[in-house]
N, C-alpha and C positions, 0 to 999 in steps of 0.2 A: 616430552616424548611416550609414545607408546611402546608396550611391554616388549611389542614384537622390534620395534626400533633399535631397542635398549637392546636385544639378543643380537640382533644384527652385528652392531657396531661392537658388541664384547667379543663375537665371533673377527670381528674385522681385526681388533686390537690385538687378540693372542695372536693368531697366526703372522699379522703383521710384525710382533714381536719377536717372531721365531726365525722368521725368512726376512729382514731387513733388505732392501739392494747390496749395504753395506757388508753384511753378514756374507751375503752370498757372494760379492765378487771377493771378499776376502775367502773363503771356502774354495774357491774356484782360481783363486791364485791370480785373479786379475789386478791390476794397481794402477795409478792414474797414468802411468807411463807406456803402460800398453793399449789403454784407452786414446792415450792421443798421440799412436806409432802413426809414422807417414803410412798410406795406403791401408787402414784400418777399414773393414767394410763398414759403409754408412747406410743409412737410414734410406728408403725411397719410398716415394712418394711425391704427387703433384706438387707444385709451388705456390698454390691460391692461395693467396694474403687472405682473402676475401672470408675464408672462415665458409665457402658453402658447404650444401648438403641439409644443416637446420637438424640433422638426427642429435647433435647433441642437446638441444633447447627439449627436443622432445624427450628423450629418459631423464634429463632432469626433473621434468614435466611431473615425469610419473615416477623417481625415485627408484628405480630397477635398470638391469643389465645382465642381457646374455653373455657368457663369454662361453667359447668352445675350449675345449680341453681333453685331452689323448690319453690320459692316466699314466703318463712315465713319471717315476721317481728322479731327482725331487723335483722338476721342474713344475707339473701341475697334477694333482692326484685328489681324491677323495679319501679322508680318512676317519670313520666313523660314520661316515655320510656328509662330513663338512669339508668343504673344499680348502685347499692348504697347498702348499708347495713355493716355491721361487717368484714361479709368476704368477700367479693370481693374489698373493699375496702384495705383493707390489702393487698390482693394480690394484687391489681391493682397495690400499692405504689413497691411491693416485686417484679413483671414482668417489669415493668418501671425501676426500678435498675438494669434490667437484658436487657434493651435494646426493650423490647417486648410493646410499649405503646397501642397497639390495642387490648384491651381485649372487646371478643364477650360473651356476654351472650349466655345461651340454653337453656329455661328454661321446665322442665318436672316434673313431682307428683316425689313425694320424695321417695318413693319406686324404682323409675325408675332411681335412680341417679346412683346409683354404674353401672346397667345393661348397661348404655347408655353410661358409661366412658367405660366398657368393650366393648363394641360394636364401638368405636372410635368415638362416637356423638361431644365427646368433647373432649378434655386433661386432666382436672382437674375439681374435683367439688371444687365449692365456697359456702357451703350452712350450714356453723356451724356443720358438721356432727361428731358427739359423735364416740369416736374412742371405739372400741369392739373386743372382739375377732374374733365373727364371721363375721365382715366384715373386718378384720384384713386377714383372709384365702381367701380372694378375692381381696383385693385391697389393698395398701403402703399408710399410712400416714404420714402426715408431723408431725415436734414437736406438742405438742398442742397450740394451740393459744388462748384458754380459758377455763375456767371452770364455771360451773352454776349448780346449785341445782333446785328440784324438784319441784313442786307446783300442785294444783289443780284450777279451776272454780268451784265453785259449787252452789248451789239455797241461796238466802240470808237467813241468819240464819245460816247455814252448820247443813239440818236438820239431817243427817245422821253422825256427826263426823267423817268426812273425815280430817285424817293428814299425812297417808304415806299410800303405796301400799296394806298394810294388814289390814288396816282399810274398806279398799274399799274391799277385798274379805270378811272380819266380817261383813259387812254390805249388800252383796250380788248386791249390782246397777250394771248397768251398765256404763263403764268406756269408757270413747270416747277416743283416742289416735291418734295421725296420722300415714296414712299410713307405714310402713316401720320404725317409729323410734323405739326406745330404749323402748320406757314408756310400750308398748305393751307384750314386755319382762320381764319386770320388774314385769309388772302386773300379769303377768301369774307365776314366778316362786317365790311371793309371795300368790300364792292359789287365785287368782282372777278366777272363771272359765272363759275358751275359748268364751264359749258363750257370757260371758256379757264382753267380750272387742271387741269391736265397730271400728274398723279404717275409719278414716275420710280421705277426699281425700284434706285437707283445714284444715287450724285454723278458717274461717268463718263457713265453715261447721258446727265444733267443737261445735261452741258458737250458732249458730241456733239451734242445735238438743237439747244442755241446756237448751235454753232457751224455748224451744217446750216441754220439760219434757220427751221426749224419751231416756236421758242419764240420770246419775243422778251426774256425773262429769267429768270434762277432764282434762287431765293431760298432762301436757308438762312442759319445764324449767319455771322457774318461771319468766326469763327475757321474753320472748315468751308472755305469759302471762300477764304479765304486760303490752307488748305492747300493745295486744289484747283490755285491760281496757280502755289504751289511746286514740287507735282510734273507739272505740265504748264506750262514754261515758253515754251515754242513758240506757244501757243494765242492766238489773235488777241481776247480779249475783255476787259472792264476793269471792277474793283468800285465798286460807289456807296458812297459815306461809311454808315458802320452807325448805326445809327438804333433806337428801341424803340420797339416798334407802340404804338399808342393805339387800343382799343376803346372806343366807346360813350364818349370823353373820359378811360377809364383807361389809364394806362400797361400794358402788358403785360410784366414784366422776366421775360425767360425766365432762368430757373433749373433745374438738372437735377441728378439725384441718383439712387442706387441703387433699383432696383424690386424688394419683395419683395410674395410671396402674402400676404394681409389675415391669416390667421391664422397666420402664422411672425411671431408679435410679439418673440418672443425672438431672433430671428437680427437683425430689425430695430433693439431696442433696444438688444444686444451690438453692432451697427454702427455705431449714431449714438453710443456712449460712446466708441470709439475712433478716430471722427472728431473727437470734440469737444478729444479729446489732441495731433492731431494740428493744430485749429487753432487751440489756445492756442498752440503750437509756432512757429505759422507768422502768429502776433499777426493772426490773422482769425476775428473769431465770427460764429454766425449770430446 
């Protein structure tokens, strides 16, 4: 093995040891019972069992793959120039098992991930992206890798008594959401005026605007918001209790996975096969 290959393997092993799927499921509070819950959002993609596309063989031959990320902790980010986080760490392990050791990140804004994928800027999205019907109309998802509830960052004492998206609508406050994330959809379908939904280019911008009083709350997954507080221990905001959004009487259980172009069924099927092996090891099954 060449020195460069040894280095890449060491990086992959290091991040995988810090962010195995098993560890992330524990940190996010996901259990085997939750993953087998009736009505859980499923993966979406073509059911072509022929494994069409042929992209996987090309990637295996060149030994490298480009993954799209959006710099959102703890799902996917660069640390000291190295790719890490839950999603890419699991992906690096899976692609390594398939003979692709060189995983190269391509960072874009969150709302540019699927457009970048479709424009062939990278081969897969590794950003903890939720599986939604709208996104399934554009791309194909792996089986769910994790599930996470929502929450809000709010001013001290939660003066507007924010607990879910409906309470945001009732309070009439401005809500910060990450651009392209599902929270904007949840908010609008819960009655929040579109003029009160403010898209943020980054988590840091959301925190800053909340601290400055320009928005009344910042909504994301509870996992992401906890990480924001961990990274900013001196900030004067607080985290609400986690909750599962309810739209038209139905719970919107947020689960994320790897994202592929629809034509790359060979990649998605191989990925799901390896993911299932990891699920068996961690006693968590879809």
